[in-house]
N, C-alpha and C positions, 0 to 999 in steps of 0.2 A: 778443804784442808790442803795445805801445800808444804812440802819440805823444800823443794827446789824448783826453779824455773829454767833449769838448763835443758838444752835440747839434746836429742840422741845423736851421738857422734860415732857409735858403733852399731853394726847391723849384722844379723845372721844371714848367711848366704844359702838359703834354700826356701822353697815356697811353703806356705801354710797348708796348701792342698796335699803336698807330699807328707807333711807332718801328720795330718789328720787321717791319712789312709794306710800308712805303713804299719805292719805288725811284726815284731820280732822280739828277741830277748825275753824268754820266759813266757811267751804267749800273750803278753800285754801289748795292745796297740799303743801308739804314741798319741797322747792327748795334747790339746792346745788350748790355753786359756789366755785371754787378753782383756784389757780394760784401761781405765784412767784412774790414776792415783797421784796425789801430791803435784797436781798441775802438769803431769806428764803421762806417758803411756807405759804399760807393761805388757810383755809377751813372754809366756812361759810354756815350754815344751817339755814333756816328760813321758817316759815309758812306764806305765803303771795303771792301776785301776782308775776308772772314771769316777767323777764325783768329788775331786779334791778342790774344785773351784771355790767352794765356800770356805775351806780351810785356808786357801791362798788369800782370799779377801780378809778373813779374820786375822791372819798374820800381819798383813799390811796395815790393817786398822790398828792393831796393837802397837806396831812400831811407830806409826804416825801419832798415836795417842801419847807416846813417850817423847818423841824427838821433834815433832813439828813446832817450829818457832812461830808459825802463823796460826796455830790453833790455840786460842786463849785458855782452853781447858787442859792442854797437854802438860806433861810433867816438866818439860824444859821451860815452858811458859811460867809455870809456878816457880821454878828456880830463878827465872829472870826477874820475877817480882819480889824476890826475897834475898837475904844475904846467904842463905843456905837451904838445902833441901835433901831429904832422904830419897835416894834414887832407886830405880828398878834395874834389872839385868841389862836392858837395852841401853839405857843412858850410861850405866857403868861401863859397858863394853866400848861405846864410842868415845867416852872420856879417856879410858886407858889407852886406846889406840891413838887418839889425838895427842896424848902426852908424849908418846914415842915419836910420832911424826913431827911434832913441834920441836922436840929436842934434835932429831936427826937433820931437820931442815934449818937449824939455827934460828928458830922462831918464826920462820916465814910461812909456816902453816899455823894458823891461829883461829880457832873457832869462837873467839870472843869478839869478833869484829862486827857483831850485830848492829851497833849504832852506825857504823860506817857503811855497812851494806844498805841499811835503810836510807841513809843520807844521800847515797849515790843513785838511789832509785831502783835497787835490786831486791828490796825487801817487800813487805806486804803492800800491795797496791802498785808497786813498781813505778813510783813517780819520784823523781829527784826533788829534794827539798832544799830550803835555805840552810840546812844544817851543814852543807858542804862549805859554808863560809866560816865555820868555827871548828876546823879539823883538829886543832891543838887540844881543845876541850874534849872532843870525842876520843882522840887518841889516849887521853888520860884514863878513859874508861875501858881500855883494852889491855890485853896482855895475859896470855894463858898462865904464865908463871905466877900471876896474882891470884890464882885459884888453887884449891887443894881438894883431895879426895882421900878419905880414910877407909874406903871399902864399903861404906854405907851412906855417907853424907858428903855432898859437894859443897864447898864453901867459897865465897867470893870476898875479896878484900874490900870491895865497894859494892853495896847493894844495887847500885845503878848499872853495873856491868851486865851485858846481855850476851848469852850464848846463841850462836847460830851454827848448827851442825850440818847445814846444807851440803857442804863439800865432802861429807863422808856418809851421810845418812842413807842416800839411795843405795850405795854399795852395801851398807849394813842391811838394808831391806832385802837385797838379793840374797845375802847370807842367811837371813832369818827364814826366808821362804825355802831355801835349799835345805836348811836344817829340818824344817817341817816335812819336806818331801822324803828325806832320809828316814825320819821317824815312821813314815808310812811305807817303808820298804822300797822306795824308789832309788835306783842306782844310776839311771841315765836321765839327765835333765839339763836344760839350759834355762836360766832365769835372767831376764833382761828387764831392767827398769830404767827408762830414760837414757838408755845407752850403756849403763853399767851392767856387767855380766858376771854371773857365777855359774859354772858348768861342771858336769861330771859325766863319766862314762862315754857313751857314743850317741851319735845322731841316728835318725831313721835309716841311714845307709850303712850303719854299723861302722862308722868312721868317727874320728875326732870331729869336734864341732868347728865349722868354718866361720870365722868372724872377720868382717871387713872393717877396717879403720877408714872413716871418711876423710877425703882430702879437705883441707881447710878452705872451703869456698864461702865467702861472706854471704850469709843468708839468714836474716833475722826471723824468718818464718820457719826455718828448719826443714824446708821441703826439698832442698837440693842435696843429693847424695851421689858423690863421685868417689869411687874407691881409691884410696892411697896405697893400701897394702892389705892382703888377706893372710890371716894366721890361723893355723889349725891348733886348737887347744882342748884340753880336758883336765878335769880335777883342779881347777884354778879359778881365780877372779881376774877380771880385766876391765879397765876403765880408760876413757879418754877425756881430757879437759882441754878446752880451747875457748878463746874469747871472740871467735869470728861469727858466732850466731847469737850469743846472749850479750848484746851491747846496746848502748844508747848513742844517739847522734849519728853523724855521717861525715865522710871525708876525714880531714885532719882533726876535726872536733870529736870524732868517735872515741868512745872509751868502753872497755869491757868490764865484766863482772868480777874479775880477780882483783882484790884489793890488797895493797901492800900494808903489812902491819908496821912498817917503818915510816912511811910517809902519810898513810891514811888516804892515799889516792889510788885510782885504778892503775894497775901495773902497765907500763909500756916498756917492753924489752924485745929481745930477738926471737921470742918463742911464739909460734902460731898455735901449736897443739902439742900435747904430751900424752902418750899412751903408756900405760903401765900394766904389766902382768904380774900378779902376786898371789900368794896362797889363798887370800880371801878378796872378795870384791870391795870390802870396807878398806883394806889396806891399799888396794889399787886405786880406789877413788881418792883417798886422802893424799897419797903420794903424787898422783897426777896433778892435783891442785897445787901441791907444794912445788912441783917442778915448774909449773906456769908462773908462780910467784917468784921463783928463784932466778929465772933466766938460764940460758944454756950452760954457761961456765960452771956455776954453782950446782946446777941440777945434774950435769954430767959427772961432776966430781962426786956428788952424793951417790949417784947410781953405781959408779965404779967402786966406791968405798963399801957400799952395802950389798953389792952384787945384784942390784935391781934389774929386772928386765924392762927396759924403757925404749920407746921409739919417739923421736922428736921431729917435728917439722918446723923449720925456722922461717923467719920473715922474708928471707931471700929465696924461699922454696927449697933450700938444701935440707937433706934429711940426715939423721944420725941415730944409730941404734947401739945399745950396749951389747957387750959380749953375751950376757945372759939372754937378751932378746934374740940375738942371732941364733943361739943354740936352740931355742924353742922353735923359731921359724924354720929351721933346717931339719927338725925331727920328722 
């Protein structure tokens, strides 16, 4: 089962050995859980009772069972095969958040790009197909505003439309695990799934969590990690989107996984990566993708208008951060 094939672009700056051994905050030691889910890895650190690993797995399975476009039995797959579907709380949450980000980005964040994602080789099987030769017909099957939600049922104007929430689902998964931890009395935690992060409280050193944003070094295997900037955060979500790891081809022929809803083609603009800090990982995840699709001018204008905390790395290696991001970094 896979929700996304994006590589981790954020990393936590301290060792698992320290995490496993330090005890503080109410007498509970810090626990460490890790594994593979949705074709990526997860790492979860929390101060609390041992034995929540099964609950973590169950939460991730539940989210995947709702949102994974690559699981034929998932709820979103059932929606993709029909003109409408009654949804659960997970799908309702990502739909509502997607509607807001779609509106604020001028339609450049769009989770109905399933046919185009598949055609360019970033969907199930990750192989490009001849569908790229008929982009106009595929574009006719996209457009978030062609869908609706009445609080219980999502409807599509054309049954052939396909949702793919990969650009927001990992962030939502982080939030779902965080909510489960809070229900179990955990106040200090960091949840990381494929680089998207949701954290609260303090780390084992009784400090805010240190998160490093990777420098955009082309590496399709995702094994190269050079820190661009480190930020201390707590009680927030954080995500980075970039095309420099998840791409096909090489040289001038290379193209990344961010697809433009306007052209139906992979985006080529002045952005290498976009990092967003937001109240939830879901929002950070979605807005990071939106920024990559928008390019610097539109993305920076949106960030200023909404007061978003963003950090951009451009194709000429220049960097830019919003006022809100600077304020967080300097705390």
